[in-house]
N, CA and C atoms of all chains as a GROMACS GRO file, in nm:
protein
  621
    1UNK      N    1  18.658  12.568  17.827
    1UNK     CA    2  18.804  12.553  17.871
    1UNK      C    3  18.860  12.701  17.964
    2UNK      N    4  18.854  12.598  18.107
    2UNK     CA    5  18.834  12.740  18.214
    2UNK      C    6  18.990  12.780  18.270
    3UNK      N    7  18.982  12.900  18.238
    3UNK     CA    8  19.096  12.938  18.242
    3UNK      C    9  19.201  12.922  18.216
    4UNK      N   10  19.216  12.828  18.068
    4UNK     CA   11  19.295  12.804  17.998
    4UNK      C   12  19.279  12.951  17.856
    5UNK      N   13  19.395  12.939  17.843
    5UNK     CA   14  19.431  13.006  17.632
    5UNK      C   15  19.352  12.921  17.592
    6UNK      N   16  19.316  13.028  17.471
    6UNK     CA   17  19.221  12.916  17.360
    6UNK      C   18  19.318  12.995  17.310
    7UNK      N   19  19.397  12.828  17.205
    7UNK     CA   20  19.536  12.802  17.101
    7UNK      C   21  19.359  12.948  16.983
    8UNK      N   22  19.512  12.918  16.805
    8UNK     CA   23  19.434  12.914  16.718
    8UNK      C   24  19.292  12.860  16.712
    9UNK      N   25  19.414  12.728  16.694
    9UNK     CA   26  19.329  12.615  16.658
    9UNK      C   27  19.211  12.536  16.702
   10UNK      N   28  19.161  12.638  16.816
   10UNK     CA   29  19.041  12.544  16.841
   10UNK      C   30  18.950  12.633  16.805
   11UNK      N   31  18.800  12.585  16.831
   11UNK     CA   32  18.664  12.668  16.769
   11UNK      C   33  18.597  12.586  16.918
   12UNK      N   34  18.490  12.732  16.918
   12UNK     CA   35  18.416  12.685  17.046
   12UNK      C   36  18.282  12.678  16.939
   13UNK      N   37  18.192  12.523  16.962
   13UNK     CA   38  18.123  12.493  16.868
   13UNK      C   39  17.965  12.490  16.971
   14UNK      N   40  17.870  12.606  16.937
   14UNK     CA   41  17.752  12.629  17.009
   14UNK      C   42  17.666  12.582  16.954
   15UNK      N   43  17.526  12.505  17.048
   15UNK     CA   44  17.497  12.451  16.950
   15UNK      C   45  17.312  12.478  17.061
   16UNK      N   46  17.185  12.495  16.919
   16UNK     CA   47  17.150  12.547  17.018
   16UNK      C   48  16.976  12.445  16.980
   17UNK      N   49  17.016  12.405  16.851
   17UNK     CA   50  16.968  12.294  16.867
   17UNK      C   51  16.976  12.146  16.864
   18UNK      N   52  17.017  12.047  16.883
   18UNK     CA   53  17.088  11.932  16.852
   18UNK      C   54  17.055  11.821  16.719
   19UNK      N   55  16.892  11.818  16.773
   19UNK     CA   56  16.868  11.704  16.657
   19UNK      C   57  16.859  11.749  16.541
   20UNK      N   58  16.810  11.948  16.537
   20UNK     CA   59  16.817  12.024  16.390
   20UNK      C   60  16.984  12.037  16.317
   21UNK      N   61  17.046  11.984  16.412
   21UNK     CA   62  17.228  12.070  16.446
   21UNK      C   63  17.240  12.224  16.383
   22UNK      N   64  17.188  12.242  16.501
   22UNK     CA   65  17.240  12.451  16.497
   22UNK      C   66  17.273  12.522  16.567
   23UNK      N   67  17.308  12.666  16.527
   23UNK     CA   68  17.402  12.701  16.658
   23UNK      C   69  17.498  12.805  16.567
   24UNK      N   70  17.604  12.842  16.598
   24UNK     CA   71  17.790  12.848  16.561
   24UNK      C   72  17.885  12.806  16.592
   25UNK      N   73  17.973  12.914  16.512
   25UNK     CA   74  18.058  12.805  16.564
   25UNK      C   75  18.159  12.967  16.596
   26UNK      N   76  18.292  12.990  16.680
   26UNK     CA   77  18.358  13.106  16.665
   26UNK      C   78  18.510  13.065  16.821
   27UNK      N   79  18.605  13.129  16.730
   27UNK     CA   80  18.710  13.061  16.838
   27UNK      C   81  18.816  13.228  16.825
   28UNK      N   82  18.899  13.209  16.894
   28UNK     CA   83  19.008  13.318  16.932
   28UNK      C   84  19.052  13.396  16.725
   29UNK      N   85  19.095  13.260  16.687
   29UNK     CA   86  19.123  13.324  16.539
   29UNK      C   87  19.053  13.349  16.454
   30UNK      N   88  18.864  13.370  16.452
   30UNK     CA   89  18.853  13.349  16.376
   30UNK      C   90  18.752  13.498  16.386
   31UNK      N   91  18.792  13.584  16.280
   31UNK     CA   92  18.737  13.689  16.298
   31UNK      C   93  18.588  13.729  16.336
   32UNK      N   94  18.501  13.688  16.270
   32UNK     CA   95  18.318  13.662  16.337
   32UNK      C   96  18.314  13.548  16.367
   33UNK      N   97  18.173  13.537  16.412
   33UNK     CA   98  18.148  13.361  16.430
   33UNK      C   99  18.039  13.354  16.352
   34UNK      N  100  17.975  13.177  16.274
   34UNK     CA  101  17.927  13.194  16.208
   34UNK      C  102  17.830  13.048  16.232
   35UNK      N  103  17.712  13.090  16.200
   35UNK     CA  104  17.609  13.026  16.186
   35UNK      C  105  17.626  12.939  16.127
   36UNK      N  106  17.566  12.793  16.181
   36UNK     CA  107  17.530  12.684  16.062
   36UNK      C  108  17.384  12.598  16.110
   37UNK      N  109  17.384  12.566  16.060
   37UNK     CA  110  17.260  12.464  16.024
   37UNK      C  111  17.218  12.379  15.985
   38UNK      N  112  17.254  12.214  16.015
   38UNK     CA  113  17.291  12.107  15.959
   38UNK      C  114  17.381  12.047  15.944
   39UNK      N  115  17.387  11.879  15.937
   39UNK     CA  116  17.567  11.821  15.969
   39UNK      C  117  17.586  11.948  15.859
   40UNK      N  118  17.588  11.920  15.769
   40UNK     CA  119  17.655  11.894  15.617
   40UNK      C  120  17.744  12.062  15.682
   41UNK      N  121  17.646  12.166  15.657
   41UNK     CA  122  17.641  12.309  15.702
   41UNK      C  123  17.771  12.323  15.789
   42UNK      N  124  17.767  12.218  15.929
   42UNK     CA  125  17.831  12.242  16.032
   42UNK      C  126  18.032  12.237  15.908
   43UNK      N  127  18.011  12.069  15.864
   43UNK     CA  128  18.176  12.036  15.814
   43UNK      C  129  18.211  12.158  15.744
   44UNK      N  130  18.102  12.198  15.624
   44UNK     CA  131  18.163  12.302  15.572
   44UNK      C  132  18.252  12.430  15.613
   45UNK      N  133  18.150  12.516  15.679
   45UNK     CA  134  18.220  12.557  15.776
   45UNK      C  135  18.305  12.532  15.891
   46UNK      N  136  18.323  12.407  15.941
   46UNK     CA  137  18.474  12.404  16.035
   46UNK      C  138  18.622  12.409  15.907
   47UNK      N  139  18.555  12.335  15.811
   47UNK     CA  140  18.682  12.362  15.726
   47UNK      C  141  18.734  12.443  15.659
   48UNK      N  142  18.624  12.520  15.644
   48UNK     CA  143  18.626  12.682  15.574
   48UNK      C  144  18.663  12.742  15.669
   49UNK      N  145  18.624  12.763  15.822
   49UNK     CA  146  18.766  12.837  15.881
   49UNK      C  147  18.854  12.795  15.938
   50UNK      N  148  18.874  12.595  15.935
   50UNK     CA  149  18.986  12.636  15.978
   50UNK      C  150  19.127  12.682  15.816
   51UNK      N  151  19.087  12.734  15.705
   51UNK     CA  152  19.142  12.766  15.593
   51UNK      C  153  19.179  12.805  15.611
   52UNK      N  154  19.045  12.987  15.672
   52UNK     CA  155  19.120  13.064  15.678
   52UNK      C  156  19.245  13.079  15.821
   53UNK      N  157  19.183  13.027  15.936
   53UNK     CA  158  19.247  13.099  15.991
   53UNK      C  159  19.442  13.029  15.999
   54UNK      N  160  19.452  12.919  15.843
   54UNK     CA  161  19.596  12.898  15.807
   54UNK      C  162  19.633  12.767  15.912
   55UNK      N  163  19.559  12.738  15.982
   55UNK     CA  164  19.639  12.624  16.080
   55UNK      C  165  19.540  12.510  16.137
   56UNK      N  166  19.596  12.439  16.149
   56UNK     CA  167  19.572  12.355  16.062
   56UNK      C  168  19.682  12.342  15.949
   57UNK      N  169  19.688  12.337  15.856
   57UNK     CA  170  19.631  12.312  15.688
   57UNK      C  171  19.629  12.167  15.625
   58UNK      N  172  19.536  12.229  15.514
   58UNK     CA  173  19.497  12.018  15.495
   58UNK      C  174  19.640  12.001  15.464
   59UNK      N  175  19.661  11.852  15.466
   59UNK     CA  176  19.737  11.808  15.359
   59UNK      C  177  19.747  11.747  15.212
   60UNK      N  178  19.586  11.763  15.213
   60UNK     CA  179  19.578  11.710  15.045
   60UNK      C  180  19.439  11.855  15.000
   61UNK      N  181  19.474  11.896  14.914
   61UNK     CA  182  19.359  11.969  14.834
   61UNK      C  183  19.223  11.858  14.780
   62UNK      N  184  19.134  11.925  14.883
   62UNK     CA  185  19.043  11.908  14.838
   62UNK      C  186  18.948  11.880  14.695
   63UNK      N  187  18.912  11.789  14.723
   63UNK     CA  188  18.797  11.788  14.485
   63UNK      C  189  18.697  11.899  14.504
   64UNK      N  190  18.665  11.915  14.363
   64UNK     CA  191  18.556  11.995  14.340
   64UNK      C  192  18.476  11.960  14.218
   65UNK      N  193  18.331  11.923  14.196
   65UNK     CA  194  18.281  11.966  14.096
   65UNK      C  195  18.369  12.069  13.985
   66UNK      N  196  18.299  12.175  14.093
   66UNK     CA  197  18.382  12.318  14.025
   66UNK      C  198  18.503  12.316  13.984
   67UNK      N  199  18.530  12.418  13.906
   67UNK     CA  200  18.703  12.461  13.863
   67UNK      C  201  18.740  12.545  13.947
   68UNK      N  202  18.881  12.601  14.049
   68UNK     CA  203  18.916  12.664  14.118
   68UNK      C  204  18.814  12.755  14.262
   69UNK      N  205  18.748  12.563  14.273
   69UNK     CA  206  18.652  12.637  14.418
   69UNK      C  207  18.700  12.737  14.536
   70UNK      N  208  18.820  12.708  14.607
   70UNK     CA  209  18.906  12.711  14.689
   70UNK      C  210  19.035  12.767  14.708
   71UNK      N  211  19.015  12.862  14.752
   71UNK     CA  212  19.190  12.908  14.707
   71UNK      C  213  19.201  12.939  14.866
   72UNK      N  214  19.314  12.849  14.854
   72UNK     CA  215  19.416  12.792  15.011
   72UNK      C  216  19.543  12.937  15.046
   73UNK      N  217  19.500  12.942  15.182
   73UNK     CA  218  19.612  13.014  15.191
   73UNK      C  219  19.721  12.915  15.206
   74UNK      N  220  19.820  13.019  15.257
   74UNK     CA  221  19.977  12.993  15.329
   74UNK      C  222  19.962  12.854  15.468
   75UNK      N  223  20.050  12.833  15.516
   75UNK     CA  224  20.054  12.836  15.669
   75UNK      C  225  20.091  12.941  15.724
   76UNK      N  226  19.959  12.988  15.843
   76UNK     CA  227  20.030  13.077  15.937
   76UNK      C  228  19.986  13.080  16.091
   77UNK      N  229  20.166  13.031  16.099
   77UNK     CA  230  20.211  12.997  16.193
   77UNK      C  231  20.163  13.071  16.344
   78UNK      N  232  20.163  13.212  16.352
   78UNK     CA  233  20.110  13.253  16.410
   78UNK      C  234  20.029  13.334  16.392
   79UNK      N  235  19.892  13.311  16.397
   79UNK     CA  236  19.731  13.348  16.358
   79UNK      C  237  19.703  13.465  16.445
   80UNK      N  238  19.626  13.561  16.316
   80UNK     CA  239  19.606  13.708  16.377
   80UNK      C  240  19.534  13.644  16.504
   81UNK      N  241  19.429  13.733  16.647
   81UNK     CA  242  19.400  13.649  16.779
   81UNK      C  243  19.290  13.771  16.745
   82UNK      N  244  19.176  13.774  16.717
   82UNK     CA  245  19.091  13.854  16.679
   82UNK      C  246  19.042  13.925  16.835
   83UNK      N  247  19.003  13.801  16.923
   83UNK     CA  248  18.922  13.768  17.022
   83UNK      C  249  19.034  13.751  17.159
   84UNK      N  250  18.953  13.798  17.247
   84UNK     CA  251  19.073  13.692  17.400
   84UNK      C  252  18.970  13.534  17.433
   85UNK      N  253  19.078  13.487  17.516
   85UNK     CA  254  19.022  13.305  17.518
   85UNK      C  255  18.852  13.387  17.638
   86UNK      N  256  18.873  13.532  17.700
   86UNK     CA  257  18.728  13.547  17.766
   86UNK      C  258  18.646  13.562  17.630
   87UNK      N  259  18.625  13.613  17.524
   87UNK     CA  260  18.527  13.660  17.528
   87UNK      C  261  18.484  13.549  17.412
   88UNK      N  262  18.542  13.440  17.401
   88UNK     CA  263  18.505  13.348  17.333
   88UNK      C  264  18.475  13.242  17.475
   89UNK      N  265  18.470  13.258  17.553
   89UNK     CA  266  18.446  13.160  17.683
   89UNK      C  267  18.290  13.151  17.667
   90UNK      N  268  18.259  13.308  17.693
   90UNK     CA  269  18.088  13.356  17.710
   90UNK      C  270  18.062  13.334  17.646
   91UNK      N  271  18.097  13.287  17.553
   91UNK     CA  272  17.978  13.225  17.401
   91UNK      C  273  17.931  13.096  17.428
   92UNK      N  274  17.843  13.023  17.459
   92UNK     CA  275  17.758  12.981  17.525
   92UNK      C  276  17.628  12.909  17.421
   93UNK      N  277  17.587  12.747  17.382
   93UNK     CA  278  17.511  12.701  17.319
   93UNK      C  279  17.390  12.708  17.446
   94UNK      N  280  17.254  12.681  17.372
   94UNK     CA  281  17.128  12.675  17.424
   94UNK      C  282  17.127  12.564  17.514
   95UNK      N  283  17.163  12.424  17.440
   95UNK     CA  284  17.190  12.338  17.387
   95UNK      C  285  17.278  12.214  17.469
   96UNK      N  286  17.387  12.279  17.411
   96UNK     CA  287  17.537  12.183  17.392
   96UNK      C  288  17.666  12.277  17.347
   97UNK      N  289  17.792  12.240  17.470
   97UNK     CA  290  17.862  12.362  17.415
   97UNK      C  291  18.015  12.263  17.442
   98UNK      N  292  18.089  12.261  17.311
   98UNK     CA  293  18.141  12.263  17.322
   98UNK      C  294  18.301  12.346  17.271
   99UNK      N  295  18.396  12.253  17.286
   99UNK     CA  296  18.552  12.261  17.215
   99UNK      C  297  18.599  12.184  17.121
  100UNK      N  298  18.613  12.220  16.988
  100UNK     CA  299  18.733  12.182  16.878
  100UNK      C  300  18.897  12.228  16.870
  101UNK      N  301  18.952  12.108  16.893
  101UNK     CA  302  19.072  12.182  16.904
  101UNK      C  303  19.092  12.036  16.805
  102UNK      N  304  19.176  12.125  16.649
  102UNK     CA  305  19.220  12.030  16.590
  102UNK      C  306  19.376  12.038  16.552
  103UNK      N  307  19.435  11.929  16.527
  103UNK     CA  308  19.579  11.903  16.590
  103UNK      C  309  19.586  11.863  16.402
  104UNK      N  310  19.580  11.776  16.391
  104UNK     CA  311  19.622  11.769  16.166
  104UNK      C  312  19.487  11.731  16.061
  105UNK      N  313  19.524  11.749  15.951
  105UNK     CA  314  19.387  11.759  15.849
  105UNK      C  315  19.500  11.662  15.752
  106UNK      N  316  19.527  11.545  15.846
  106UNK     CA  317  19.573  11.471  15.727
  106UNK      C  318  19.431  11.382  15.612
  107UNK      N  319  19.465  11.303  15.526
  107UNK     CA  320  19.404  11.188  15.493
  107UNK      C  321  19.278  11.328  15.427
  108UNK      N  322  19.290  11.380  15.424
  108UNK     CA  323  19.165  11.502  15.347
  108UNK      C  324  18.998  11.448  15.452
  109UNK      N  325  19.111  11.468  15.604
  109UNK     CA  326  19.017  11.475  15.719
  109UNK      C  327  19.049  11.530  15.806
  110UNK      N  328  19.067  11.485  15.910
  110UNK     CA  329  18.972  11.602  16.049
  110UNK      C  330  19.082  11.490  16.187
  111UNK      N  331  19.199  11.593  16.308
  111UNK     CA  332  19.252  11.511  16.330
  111UNK      C  333  19.239  11.611  16.469
  112UNK      N  334  19.191  11.615  16.606
  112UNK     CA  335  19.233  11.715  16.725
  112UNK      C  336  19.099  11.593  16.865
  113UNK      N  337  19.064  11.654  16.973
  113UNK     CA  338  18.997  11.616  17.019
  113UNK      C  339  18.893  11.721  17.042
  114UNK      N  340  18.803  11.699  17.140
  114UNK     CA  341  18.671  11.747  17.184
  114UNK      C  342  18.720  11.802  17.331
  115UNK      N  343  18.693  11.918  17.315
  115UNK     CA  344  18.712  11.897  17.513
  115UNK      C  345  18.529  11.997  17.596
  116UNK      N  346  18.535  12.011  17.689
  116UNK     CA  347  18.388  12.021  17.705
  116UNK      C  348  18.419  12.223  17.785
  117UNK      N  349  18.375  12.247  17.839
  117UNK     CA  350  18.348  12.394  17.871
  117UNK      C  351  18.447  12.413  17.988
  118UNK      N  352  18.439  12.315  18.066
  118UNK     CA  353  18.616  12.302  18.202
  118UNK      C  354  18.727  12.280  18.149
  119UNK      N  355  18.729  12.243  18.024
  119UNK     CA  356  18.876  12.215  17.949
  119UNK      C  357  18.896  12.083  18.002
  120UNK      N  358  18.796  12.059  18.001
  120UNK     CA  359  18.854  11.857  18.018
  120UNK      C  360  18.825  11.798  17.901
  121UNK      N  361  18.906  11.691  17.849
  121UNK     CA  362  18.928  11.629  17.693
  121UNK      C  363  18.792  11.496  17.739
  122UNK      N  364  18.703  11.508  17.631
  122UNK     CA  365  18.618  11.463  17.626
  122UNK      C  366  18.614  11.361  17.512
  123UNK      N  367  18.711  11.379  17.430
  123UNK     CA  368  18.727  11.275  17.328
  123UNK      C  369  18.797  11.289  17.235
  124UNK      N  370  18.901  11.184  17.134
  124UNK     CA  371  18.964  11.222  17.049
  124UNK      C  372  18.954  11.179  16.933
  125UNK      N  373  18.926  11.223  16.759
  125UNK     CA  374  18.873  11.216  16.636
  125UNK      C  375  18.993  11.165  16.630
  126UNK      N  376  18.991  11.057  16.495
  126UNK     CA  377  19.100  11.069  16.374
  126UNK      C  378  19.002  11.134  16.190
  127UNK      N  379  18.878  11.119  16.249
  127UNK     CA  380  18.837  11.206  16.075
  127UNK      C  381  18.625  11.250  16.132
  128UNK      N  382  18.607  11.307  16.045
  128UNK     CA  383  18.525  11.375  16.040
  128UNK      C  384  18.394  11.318  16.129
  129UNK      N  385  18.330  11.176  16.037
  129UNK     CA  386  18.334  11.077  16.099
  129UNK      C  387  18.303  11.041  16.266
  130UNK      N  388  18.384  11.043  16.312
  130UNK     CA  389  18.476  10.995  16.446
  130UNK      C  390  18.407  11.091  16.481
  131UNK      N  391  18.475  11.202  16.474
  131UNK     CA  392  18.404  11.374  16.530
  131UNK      C  393  18.278  11.352  16.556
  132UNK      N  394  18.168  11.345  16.419
  132UNK     CA  395  18.024  11.354  16.492
  132UNK      C  396  17.998  11.192  16.565
  133UNK      N  397  18.037  11.168  16.591
  133UNK     CA  398  18.014  11.043  16.575
  133UNK      C  399  18.020  11.014  16.794
  134UNK      N  400  18.114  11.111  16.805
  134UNK     CA  401  18.166  11.190  16.967
  134UNK      C  402  18.046  11.287  17.022
  135UNK      N  403  18.004  11.355  16.893
  135UNK     CA  404  17.942  11.433  16.917
  135UNK      C  405  17.802  11.345  16.968
  136UNK      N  406  17.749  11.258  16.892
  136UNK     CA  407  17.612  11.201  16.931
  136UNK      C  408  17.588  11.198  17.078
  137UNK      N  409  17.729  11.094  17.116
  137UNK     CA  410  17.758  10.980  17.207
  137UNK      C  411  17.792  11.107  17.316
  138UNK      N  412  17.811  11.231  17.262
  138UNK     CA  413  17.833  11.385  17.416
  138UNK      C  414  17.705  11.421  17.406
  139UNK      N  415  17.625  11.449  17.380
  139UNK     CA  416  17.534  11.491  17.357
  139UNK      C  417  17.396  11.460  17.399
  140UNK      N  418  17.406  11.291  17.459
  140UNK     CA  419  17.340  11.225  17.488
  140UNK      C  420  17.374  11.168  17.621
  141UNK      N  421  17.535  11.244  17.668
  141UNK     CA  422  17.484  11.256  17.798
  141UNK      C  423  17.466  11.340  17.898
  142UNK      N  424  17.432  11.382  17.806
  142UNK     CA  425  17.371  11.577  17.893
  142UNK      C  426  17.256  11.544  18.006
  143UNK      N  427  17.259  11.583  18.110
  143UNK     CA  428  17.124  11.567  18.252
  143UNK      C  429  17.022  11.576  18.160
  144UNK      N  430  16.527  13.025  15.238
  144UNK     CA  431  16.566  13.093  15.137
  144UNK      C  432  16.660  12.964  15.051
  145UNK      N  433  16.722  12.910  15.183
  145UNK     CA  434  16.864  12.800  15.105
  145UNK      C  435  16.795  12.725  15.077
  146UNK      N  436  16.676  12.678  15.199
  146UNK     CA  437  16.568  12.588  15.162
  146UNK      C  438  16.502  12.528  15.058
  147UNK      N  439  16.402  12.652  15.002
  147UNK     CA  440  16.332  12.681  14.891
  147UNK      C  441  16.452  12.609  14.735
  148UNK      N  442  16.488  12.691  14.757
  148UNK     CA  443  16.673  12.718  14.610
  148UNK      C  444  16.623  12.556  14.589
  149UNK      N  445  16.669  12.415  14.742
  149UNK     CA  446  16.698  12.345  14.708
  149UNK      C  447  16.585  12.217  14.760
  150UNK      N  448  16.516  12.301  14.794
  150UNK     CA  449  16.394  12.172  14.753
  150UNK      C  450  16.362  12.185  14.632
  151UNK      N  451  16.366  12.300  14.554
  151UNK     CA  452  16.322  12.362  14.390
  151UNK      C  453  16.452  12.273  14.310
  152UNK      N  454  16.575  12.217  14.366
  152UNK     CA  455  16.659  12.236  14.294
  152UNK      C  456  16.540  12.066  14.294
  153UNK      N  457  16.545  11.968  14.416
  153UNK     CA  458  16.542  11.846  14.375
  153UNK      C  459  16.413  11.854  14.368
  154UNK      N  460  16.326  11.870  14.343
  154UNK     CA  461  16.125  11.888  14.219
  154UNK      C  462  16.229  11.906  14.111
  155UNK      N  463  16.309  11.952  14.088
  155UNK     CA  464  16.370  11.919  13.919
  155UNK      C  465  16.412  11.819  13.892
  156UNK      N  466  16.424  11.706  13.937
  156UNK     CA  467  16.472  11.566  13.939
  156UNK      C  468  16.669  11.654  13.893
  157UNK      N  469  16.728  11.727  13.961
  157UNK     CA  470  16.867  11.775  13.958
  157UNK      C  471  16.844  11.683  14.020
  158UNK      N  472  17.000  11.701  14.086
  158UNK     CA  473  17.123  11.635  14.201
  158UNK      C  474  17.075  11.561  14.198
  159UNK      N  475  17.114  11.464  14.127
  159UNK     CA  476  17.065  11.324  14.201
  159UNK      C  477  17.218  11.241  14.131
  160UNK      N  478  17.264  11.161  14.254
  160UNK     CA  479  17.398  11.137  14.323
  160UNK      C  480  17.418  10.933  14.365
  161UNK      N  481  17.519  10.919  14.258
  161UNK     CA  482  17.519  10.716  14.295
  161UNK      C  483  17.623  10.752  14.368
  162UNK      N  484  17.654  10.774  14.517
  162UNK     CA  485  17.778  10.659  14.574
  162UNK      C  486  17.833  10.550  14.616
  163UNK      N  487  17.908  10.540  14.573
  163UNK     CA  488  18.030  10.382  14.596
  163UNK      C  489  18.154  10.377  14.667
  164UNK      N  490  18.099  10.340  14.745
  164UNK     CA  491  18.202  10.333  14.881
  164UNK      C  492  18.295  10.231  14.899
  165UNK      N  493  18.368  10.177  14.892
  165UNK     CA  494  18.509  10.062  14.839
  165UNK      C  495  18.580  10.089  14.938
  166UNK      N  496  18.638  10.133  15.009
  166UNK     CA  497  18.703  10.127  15.162
  166UNK      C  498  18.653  10.247  15.232
  167UNK      N  499  18.716  10.154  15.369
  167UNK     CA  500  18.694  10.266  15.501
  167UNK      C  501  18.792  10.295  15.537
  168UNK      N  502  18.946  10.333  15.510
  168UNK     CA  503  19.071  10.315  15.568
  168UNK      C  504  19.045  10.492  15.592
  169UNK      N  505  19.170  10.481  15.756
  169UNK     CA  506  19.175  10.589  15.847
  169UNK      C  507  18.998  10.653  15.939
  170UNK      N  508  18.953  10.605  15.910
  170UNK     CA  509  18.800  10.610  16.044
  170UNK      C  510  18.722  10.629  15.885
  171UNK      N  511  18.700  10.652  15.771
  171UNK     CA  512  18.645  10.745  15.723
  171UNK      C  513  18.651  10.658  15.621
  172UNK      N  514  18.580  10.672  15.504
  172UNK     CA  515  18.507  10.621  15.383
  172UNK      C  516  18.602  10.667  15.209
  173UNK      N  517  18.657  10.574  15.130
  173UNK     CA  518  18.722  10.626  14.984
  173UNK      C  519  18.557  10.606  14.929
  174UNK      N  520  18.541  10.667  14.744
  174UNK     CA  521  18.492  10.531  14.692
  174UNK      C  522  18.478  10.644  14.628
  175UNK      N  523  18.390  10.672  14.472
  175UNK     CA  524  18.353  10.765  14.412
  175UNK      C  525  18.213  10.798  14.418
  176UNK      N  526  18.160  10.972  14.322
  176UNK     CA  527  18.035  11.005  14.374
  176UNK      C  528  18.008  11.047  14.174
  177UNK      N  529  17.930  10.996  14.172
  177UNK     CA  530  17.925  11.059  14.037
  177UNK      C  531  17.780  11.135  14.008
  178UNK      N  532  17.752  11.265  13.964
  178UNK     CA  533  17.693  11.353  13.927
  178UNK      C  534  17.564  11.315  13.878
  179UNK      N  535  17.482  11.253  13.795
  179UNK     CA  536  17.385  11.170  13.754
  179UNK      C  537  17.360  11.311  13.572
  180UNK      N  538  17.318  11.406  13.692
  180UNK     CA  539  17.271  11.512  13.556
  180UNK      C  540  17.364  11.560  13.455
  181UNK      N  541  17.533  11.572  13.494
  181UNK     CA  542  17.611  11.608  13.462
  181UNK      C  543  17.734  11.509  13.415
  182UNK      N  544  17.648  11.392  13.450
  182UNK     CA  545  17.791  11.283  13.420
  182UNK      C  546  17.929  11.332  13.432
  183UNK      N  547  17.928  11.341  13.568
  183UNK     CA  548  18.019  11.337  13.634
  183UNK      C  549  18.060  11.280  13.721
  184UNK      N  550  18.213  11.192  13.772
  184UNK     CA  551  18.257  11.118  13.818
  184UNK      C  552  18.390  11.152  13.951
  185UNK      N  553  18.364  11.155  14.027
  185UNK     CA  554  18.457  11.192  14.126
  185UNK      C  555  18.495  11.146  14.193
  186UNK      N  556  18.668  11.056  14.197
  186UNK     CA  557  18.657  11.020  14.343
  186UNK      C  558  18.713  11.053  14.484
  187UNK      N  559  18.622  11.038  14.586
  187UNK     CA  560  18.677  11.131  14.748
  187UNK      C  561  18.779  11.012  14.797
  188UNK      N  562  18.862  11.033  14.907
  188UNK     CA  563  18.935  11.038  15.058
  188UNK      C  564  18.918  10.984  15.128
  189UNK      N  565  18.748  11.075  15.171
  189UNK     CA  566  18.715  11.092  15.288
  189UNK      C  567  18.548  11.131  15.314
  190UNK      N  568  18.528  11.088  15.419
  190UNK     CA  569  18.448  11.166  15.383
  190UNK      C  570  18.330  11.288  15.391
  191UNK      N  571  18.443  11.427  15.431
  191UNK     CA  572  18.468  11.500  15.448
  191UNK      C  573  18.482  11.603  15.265
  192UNK      N  574  18.538  11.508  15.174
  192UNK     CA  575  18.604  11.518  15.082
  192UNK      C  576  18.417  11.484  14.986
  193UNK      N  577  18.376  11.366  15.013
  193UNK     CA  578  18.234  11.358  14.978
  193UNK      C  579  18.173  11.508  14.962
  194UNK      N  580  18.142  11.490  15.151
  194UNK     CA  581  18.091  11.613  15.151
  194UNK      C  582  18.053  11.765  15.075
  195UNK      N  583  18.240  11.794  15.038
  195UNK     CA  584  18.228  11.857  14.979
  195UNK      C  585  18.233  11.859  14.828
  196UNK      N  586  18.212  11.753  14.778
  196UNK     CA  587  18.220  11.717  14.627
  196UNK      C  588  18.073  11.723  14.629
  197UNK      N  589  17.917  11.743  14.723
  197UNK     CA  590  17.815  11.783  14.707
  197UNK      C  591  17.848  11.897  14.746
  198UNK      N  592  17.881  11.904  14.767
  198UNK     CA  593  17.868  12.072  14.805
  198UNK      C  594  17.822  12.173  14.703
  199UNK      N  595  17.999  12.127  14.621
  199UNK     CA  596  18.032  12.235  14.561
  199UNK      C  597  17.910  12.148  14.413
  200UNK      N  598  17.869  12.038  14.393
  200UNK     CA  599  17.759  11.971  14.303
  200UNK      C  600  17.638  12.134  14.347
  201UNK      N  601  17.664  12.100  14.502
  201UNK     CA  602  17.464  12.151  14.530
  201UNK      C  603  17.496  12.370  14.478
  202UNK      N  604  17.591  12.413  14.496
  202UNK     CA  605  17.663  12.541  14.558
  202UNK      C  606  17.647  12.585  14.360
  203UNK      N  607  17.667  12.531  14.298
  203UNK     CA  608  17.672  12.532  14.163
  203UNK      C  609  17.546  12.608  14.131
  204UNK      N  610  17.466  12.497  14.111
  204UNK     CA  611  17.338  12.453  14.093
  204UNK      C  612  17.214  12.580  14.180
  205UNK      N  613  17.259  12.641  14.243
  205UNK     CA  614  17.190  12.731  14.312
  205UNK      C  615  17.241  12.857  14.262
  206UNK      N  616  17.370  12.861  14.227
  206UNK     CA  617  17.466  13.003  14.144
  206UNK      C  618  17.389  12.991  14.018
  207UNK      N  619  17.345  12.907  13.989
  207UNK     CA  620  17.254  12.901  13.859
  207UNK      C  621  17.313  12.799  13.751
   0.00000   0.00000   0.00000
C-alpha cells in the first residue's frame, strides 16, 4: 500500500516460501511480527492477531475441544498503533508480499480483501477457504 | 521440535479425526468433527472453526 496509511485491521503477510507456506505476519497494531509455518499455523495466527488487535471482532465464539481455550477481548474502536505505516511497508517476503484487510468476521469466518504492495486491490474474500484460493491464484500470477 | 512432537503423536495412533461435511454455506464448510481417541464430537460452522478445533485437540495433546 504505497503512500497510504495502513488501517489497524490490516496485516502484511510476507511469504518467504510459498510451497511450504512459511513467512511472517505484521501490522501497525501488532506489537511484534509473528512467524508462521504451514497453512494451519497461518490461519490460527491471523485469527489470533485480529483477536488481539480487537477489531473486527468475531461474531461468534469459536468452539474448542479444550475448556476456556480463548480469552476474547472487547471491541477496540481505536487500537493502539505500535508501528508506523512506513515500518510495515519496509517488510517484504522473499517470495510474495500481500496485505490483508479484514472487514468483518461473520459466520465464524473472515471477510475482507487482499491488496498488493502498491495498494491495488487483488481480490475480495468471503471466508478463509476463499482467502487461500486467492492466495494460490495471486502466487501463480507472479513473474 | 513442534514437528517431532506432532509426528510422535501421530505414530502413537493418537489424534485421528473423522470429519463429516454436512453443508457448504457462506463459502465455507459446516459439519462435525469426531476426535476418535477421546470419543468427543463437535459441530463446526466453518473451515476456520474446524481448523481451530483440530488445533485445540493437538495443542492439548502436546501440552501433555
